[in-house]
C-alpha angles and dihedrals in degrees: 000000000000091000091051091047088058088070102057095161091075124073091241091048093049091050091050092048092050090049092051090051090050093049096047101038095091096045090048092050090049090052092052093047091049088052089065106266127133121256091253094049091045091055092049092046092048091052091046092050094049091048090050091048091052094046096046095047089212088152088075091070097046109128110215090199091066096063144284120337087228091062092047090051091049090056089050094052090045090057091044092053091048091052091048090049090052091048092051092048090050089053089050092053087049092054100269127126125267107230095183116111140137120251109172092187090067099050121123109278091246093050091052090056092059122095106267093223099053119038124090123201088259092053092049089049091053093044094050091048090053092050089050089049092052091048090054092050091048091050090053091047091049091051090050093053095043092049088053093050094253100109093125090053091051094049091051097046101037094087089057096054093087106354117090090187094060119119116298119266090249092059093046091046090053091050092051096040090239135124119260091247092051090049092052090050092049090050092050090052092047091052090050091051090047090056091048092050091046092053090049091050092046089052089064089059098054138052100231136033089236089067096056097087093050090047092053092046091051093052094045090051089059089059091061089072090079092052098055 
């Protein structure tokens, strides 16, 4: 996808670029918020950064052999934020107003769930990206079940995919009109499909199949921040 996005003057390249912007918008906004900007300023800066990224076509020179695109993009937004901070400070010295301030109540929901004494802006960026990744996989899984006439089954079992505190199997089985054993089997199959969909989605983020496992491990590691 990154390679295609480096050719924005083609229909395929434009679609890939738009998809990258959609995927990374929330993590970028979280990074800016964690850097100390208001929600309104973070939204404006995110839009400005994405517009600059699209106009400059810097994606075309990204070298996959030098690391993940996500890390490259994080360095770019970090530089952008630093430049914006300098610009705002220059305006202040010139008599303008400094709009930068910290308002924890307006942080991204995921960022608010992180321990206040541990996460950096980069960690919040990674964490938010992983949550967005999981949401995309769940949306694909939901579509799969609904298209196969099993939407009710998906809705009932979804909370149990990753949540050990979800309703007991007996309760879910009663809701679905299934036996407990059948419910456990259906959940096992759903988890297997979730893993398959996750690997397929992760494959779109890397250049080679051999990198998928490391990509998934890296994203799952970012989730551990909320458990510390």
